C-alpha positions as CSV (number, residue, x, y, z in Angstrom):
1,M,4.3,9.6,-18.7
2,T,3.5,11.6,-15.6
3,A,1.1,14.2,-14.5
4,S,1.6,17.9,-15.3
5,T,1.3,20.6,-12.6
6,E,-2.1,21.6,-14.1
7,E,-3.4,18.0,-14.1
8,L,-2.2,17.6,-10.5
9,Q,-3.9,20.8,-9.4
10,K,-7.2,19.6,-10.9
11,L,-6.9,16.2,-9.2
12,L,-5.9,17.5,-5.8
13,A,-8.2,20.5,-5.5
14,P,-11.3,18.6,-4.1
15,V,-9.3,16.2,-2.0
16,R,-10.0,16.3,1.8
17,Y,-9.3,12.6,2.6
18,V,-6.3,10.6,1.5
19,L,-6.0,6.8,1.7
20,W,-2.3,5.9,1.6
21,D,-0.8,2.6,0.6
22,L,2.2,2.0,2.9
23,D,4.9,0.2,0.9
24,G,5.8,2.5,-1.9
25,P,4.1,5.9,-1.3
26,I,5.1,6.2,2.4
27,C,8.2,4.0,2.5
28,R,10.2,1.1,1.0
29,L,9.3,-1.2,3.8
30,F,11.6,-4.0,2.8
31,A,14.6,-1.9,1.9
32,G,16.8,-3.4,4.6
33,H,15.1,-6.8,4.8
34,P,14.4,-7.6,1.1
35,A,11.0,-9.0,0.3
36,E,12.5,-11.5,-2.1
37,G,14.4,-13.1,0.7
38,V,11.2,-13.1,2.9
39,A,9.3,-14.8,0.1
40,K,12.0,-17.5,-0.2
41,E,11.9,-18.0,3.6
42,L,8.1,-18.4,3.5
43,V,8.4,-21.0,0.8
44,G,11.0,-22.8,2.9
45,L,8.7,-22.7,5.9
46,I,5.9,-24.2,3.9
47,D,8.2,-26.9,2.6
48,R,9.3,-27.7,6.2
49,L,5.7,-28.1,7.2
50,G,5.4,-30.8,4.5
51,L,3.0,-28.7,2.5
52,G,5.1,-27.6,-0.4
53,G,2.6,-29.3,-2.7
54,L,0.2,-26.4,-2.0
55,L,2.4,-24.0,-4.0
56,T,2.5,-23.6,-7.8
57,E,5.9,-23.4,-9.5
58,E,5.2,-19.7,-10.1
59,E,4.5,-19.1,-6.4
60,R,7.7,-20.9,-5.5
61,V,9.8,-18.3,-7.3
62,Q,7.7,-15.3,-6.3
63,K,9.5,-12.2,-5.0
64,D,6.4,-11.0,-3.2
65,P,5.7,-12.9,0.1
66,Q,2.1,-11.7,0.0
67,A,1.6,-13.5,-3.3
68,V,2.9,-16.7,-1.7
69,L,0.6,-16.3,1.3
70,G,-2.3,-15.6,-1.0
71,G,-1.6,-18.6,-3.1
72,V,-1.7,-20.9,0.0
73,D,-4.9,-19.2,1.2
74,S,-6.6,-19.7,-2.2
75,R,-6.3,-23.5,-1.7
76,H,-6.5,-23.6,2.1
77,P,-8.8,-20.7,3.0
78,D,-9.6,-19.7,6.6
79,S,-7.3,-22.4,7.9
80,D,-5.0,-22.6,10.9
81,L,-2.2,-22.9,8.4
82,T,-2.9,-19.6,6.7
83,A,-3.3,-18.0,10.1
84,E,0.1,-19.3,11.2
85,L,1.8,-18.1,8.0
86,E,0.1,-14.7,8.2
87,D,1.5,-14.3,11.8
88,W,4.9,-15.3,10.5
89,L,4.8,-12.7,7.7
90,T,3.6,-10.0,10.2
91,G,6.7,-10.7,12.2
92,Q,8.9,-10.3,9.2
93,E,7.2,-7.0,8.3
94,L,7.8,-5.7,11.9
95,K,11.4,-6.8,11.6
96,A,11.6,-4.9,8.3
97,V,10.5,-1.6,9.9
98,A,13.9,-0.9,11.4
99,G,15.5,-0.9,7.9
100,A,12.7,0.8,6.0
101,F,13.6,3.8,3.8
102,P,11.2,6.8,3.8
103,T,9.9,7.5,0.3
104,P,11.5,10.8,-0.8
105,Y,9.3,13.8,0.1
106,A,6.8,11.5,1.9
107,D,7.3,12.9,5.4
108,P,7.1,16.6,4.4
109,L,4.1,15.8,2.2
110,I,2.3,14.0,5.0
111,R,2.9,16.9,7.4
112,T,2.0,19.6,5.0
113,W,-1.1,18.0,3.7
114,S,-2.2,17.2,7.2
115,A,-1.5,20.8,8.3
116,L,-3.7,22.0,5.4
117,G,-6.6,20.0,6.9
118,A,-6.6,16.7,4.9
119,R,-7.5,13.6,6.9
120,F,-5.5,10.4,6.4
121,A,-5.9,6.7,6.7
122,V,-3.5,3.9,5.8
123,T,-5.0,1.2,3.5
124,T,-2.4,-1.5,3.0
125,N,-2.0,-5.2,2.3
126,N,0.8,-5.1,4.9
127,S,0.2,-5.7,8.6
128,A,-1.5,-2.8,10.3
129,R,1.0,-3.4,13.2
130,A,3.9,-2.9,10.8
131,A,2.3,0.3,9.4
132,A,1.7,1.7,12.9
133,A,5.3,0.9,13.9
134,Y,6.7,2.6,10.9
135,L,4.6,5.8,11.3
136,A,5.6,5.9,15.0
137,S,9.3,5.6,14.0
138,R,8.9,8.7,11.9
139,G,6.8,10.7,14.3
140,L,3.8,10.6,11.9
141,T,1.3,8.7,14.0
142,G,-0.7,11.9,14.8
143,C,-1.2,12.6,11.1
144,F,-3.3,9.5,10.6
145,S,-6.8,8.9,11.8
146,S,-6.8,5.1,11.2
147,I,-4.8,2.2,9.8
148,Y,-6.4,-0.7,7.9
149,G,-4.1,-3.5,7.0
150,R,-4.1,-7.2,6.2
151,T,-6.3,-9.4,8.3
152,R,-6.6,-13.2,8.4
153,D,-9.4,-12.9,5.8
154,L,-6.8,-12.8,3.1
155,H,-9.4,-12.7,0.3
156,L,-10.2,-9.2,1.5
157,M,-6.7,-7.8,0.6
158,K,-6.5,-5.4,-2.3
159,P,-7.6,-5.5,-5.1
160,H,-10.7,-6.1,-3.0
161,P,-11.9,-2.6,-1.8
162,H,-12.5,-3.8,1.8
163,C,-9.8,-1.7,3.6
164,L,-10.7,1.4,1.6
165,L,-14.4,1.1,2.4
166,Q,-13.5,0.7,6.1
167,A,-11.4,3.8,5.9
168,L,-14.0,5.9,4.1
169,N,-16.6,4.8,6.7
170,A,-14.4,5.7,9.6
171,L,-13.5,9.0,8.2
172,G,-17.1,9.8,7.2
173,A,-15.7,10.6,3.8
174,D,-17.4,11.3,0.5
175,P,-15.5,9.0,-1.9
176,A,-15.5,11.8,-4.5
177,R,-13.5,14.0,-2.1
178,A,-11.1,11.3,-1.3
179,L,-7.9,10.1,-3.0
180,M,-6.1,6.7,-3.0
181,L,-2.3,7.1,-3.3
182,G,-0.8,3.8,-4.3
183,D,1.8,2.3,-6.5
184,A,0.3,-1.0,-7.7
185,P,-2.5,-2.1,-10.0
186,T,-4.2,-3.7,-7.0
187,D,-4.4,-0.3,-5.4
188,F,-6.0,1.2,-8.5
189,A,-8.5,-1.7,-8.8
190,A,-9.5,-1.3,-5.1
191,A,-9.9,2.5,-5.6
192,K,-12.0,2.1,-8.7
193,D,-14.3,-0.4,-6.9
194,A,-14.6,2.0,-4.0
195,G,-15.4,5.0,-6.2
196,V,-12.3,6.8,-5.1
197,P,-10.0,8.8,-7.5
198,F,-6.5,7.4,-7.8
199,L,-3.0,8.9,-7.9
200,G,-0.2,6.5,-8.8
201,Y,3.3,6.8,-7.4
202,A,5.8,5.3,-9.8
203,R,9.3,5.2,-8.6
204,T,10.4,3.4,-11.7
205,A,9.4,3.3,-15.4
206,R,8.4,-0.4,-14.9
207,T,6.0,0.6,-12.1
208,A,4.5,3.4,-14.3
209,E,4.1,0.9,-17.2
210,A,2.3,-1.5,-14.9
211,L,-0.1,1.2,-13.7
212,V,-0.9,2.3,-17.3
213,A,-1.4,-1.3,-18.4
214,A,-3.9,-1.6,-15.5
215,G,-5.8,1.4,-16.8
216,V,-4.4,4.3,-14.9
217,D,-4.4,7.6,-16.8
218,P,-0.8,8.8,-17.2
219,A,-2.1,12.2,-16.0
220,C,-2.7,10.5,-12.7
221,I,0.8,9.2,-12.2
222,V,3.8,11.0,-10.6
223,G,7.4,9.8,-10.5
224,S,8.1,11.8,-7.4
225,L,6.0,13.0,-4.4
226,E,7.8,16.4,-4.7
227,A,5.4,17.3,-7.5
228,V,2.4,16.7,-5.2
229,L,4.1,18.7,-2.4
230,T,4.8,21.6,-4.8
231,V,1.2,21.8,-5.8
232,L,0.0,21.7,-2.2
233,R,2.3,24.4,-1.2
234,G,1.0,26.5,-4.1
235,Q,-2.5,26.0,-2.8
236,A,-1.7,27.0,0.8
């Protein structure tokens, strides 16, 4: 259920701009500071503020802290509370950078693709500060023209295409010559709305199944970034 070399060659040939999700395609941000624990801490913080009633039972057991934050924002939009919680989550993401694991082949792929003339932006639901800190820790800052991350307007997080549209505008990019590289249905939905072709990175079968269920063509999914790197080296 992954792209063949020929399918990848066809997908990558016109690409001059790449919009990267952070957590997944570039790194496992929470590898050393698990997201599930962060989500539990966020629920605890909301409870201590006496606002636990804002959370649904499903949100209380969420493993994704962004889903918890988004749930609060949906019922308390543009509030001081959501701003405070977003600041707290940004702090946790910055803390996570120190223990983040690079995605296999991501660093050489980024350097190779950049050397071949592709221009990059990060388009993530994580904090732009965390993304910048991670790229700096790997010596990759110079490969990226811009970083667009979560803002306090939480309704603009993916699947909304806002951060992708910002990146395309900053790069002066034709969407047809761009590519979104992501690992979640929200990435695909945002890319579709922005008119950008999509390549799914699926580290696990479960991730691949979720992408296919969201409508991603299996020919546009890879289980390893090595396949992308191999195709690019063949084009050099």
